[in-house]
C-alpha positions, 0 to 999 in steps of 0.5 A: 459464517466462519466456524466458531464465530457464528454470524458475529463479524464482530467477532472477526474484526475483535479478533483478527484486528487485533493480531499480528502478522505471527498469530494471524499466520498460527490462527490459519494454520490451527483453522486448517488442522481443524477443519481441513479448510482454509482460513482466507478462502473461508473468509471470502466467500462468507463477508462481503464489500469492502470489510470482506476486501479488507479481511482478505488483504489483512489476513494474506502473507505480507509479500502475497497482498502486496503481489495481490494489490500489484494486480488489482492496480493493474486490472483497475486502469492502471493505479499506478500509485500502487507500484510507486508506494511499494517502490518508494516505502520497501527495500530492494529485498522485500520488492524481489519478495513481492516480485517472487510472490506475484509470479507464484501466485500468478503464473508471470512476471510483475514487470511482464504484466506491467510492460503490458498494461503500461506505455510510453514513459509510464511502462518505462517508469513502472518496470523500473521502479518495479525491478529496482535494486536500489543501493540500501546505504544511508548518505544523504547528499541535501544540494542534490536532492534538492536540485532533483526536487526541482527536476522532479517538479519539472517532470510533472509540469511537462513529462515529455521533456523531462521524463527520462530524467524523472524515471532516473532519479526515481528508478536509481537513488538510494531509498534514504536519498530519494526520501531526501528528495521527496521531502525537499520535493514536500518543502519546495511544492507540497507533496507527501503520502498522506495526499494519498489518504486525502485524496482516499477519502475526500476525492469523488467520495472516499477511494475504499481501495486506497483507504484500505490499502494504506492501512493494511499494509502499513498497519504493522511498519509505520501507520502511527507515524502516517497519522501523525502526518495525516493530522498535521496536515489536515487538522482531523486524525486519521480515525476521525476521517475513517469513522466519517467515511466508512461505515459498518463493519468494514468501519469497525475493523479500519478503526481495529487496525488503528487502534481507535474503536469506537 
């Protein structure tokens, strides 16, 4: 197993599940200095299943991790939720860094792969989201947010007639304005990022990829807020839901990232 940790996966959870990105980077460098071996590759070869995926993704640098997640999404029947999440949550500079990391890892652009794997309005939307360089201002037009929430709702019901408007809104509005529109949509029709988590846990069993993705990518950003929203909407904590629907070292690792080991 990983040098220095014997065969104890609990040690891996204990050590890596409680380290910041900067500390994990130091651990990877120290491992290389001592053993002349890539720690991530070693972990990948020693661990298995959903536990391996979660640890592997956690140990990657953030931009590289997102590039991997985007690529996996395209190989998995084009799971467009991943691209929508990134473009909705990340700043223009963060999204640009993901695109650079994708090109460095796969020798192709993210938008090129999206265009190849999608078609029609989905292609326009996903390429537009991936390449959007939004204005970063904080101004909010509440009337516009409500109006465009209605347009988004119409687009969901009839993509043929309203698809272009949907694409225009989500690929051109500032993050602040778009979040206001999403909030208006949620108030009018019901929708939020916690729905992704609820669907991941409850729909057709547990979608471990979606569960891992949200927890690993948000652990050092806004996971506290997501946990609060999840509880408000489901009357059960995210940690309780994860504990119920997962098992073994995978469960222990996710709970460590959530800060709720049992």
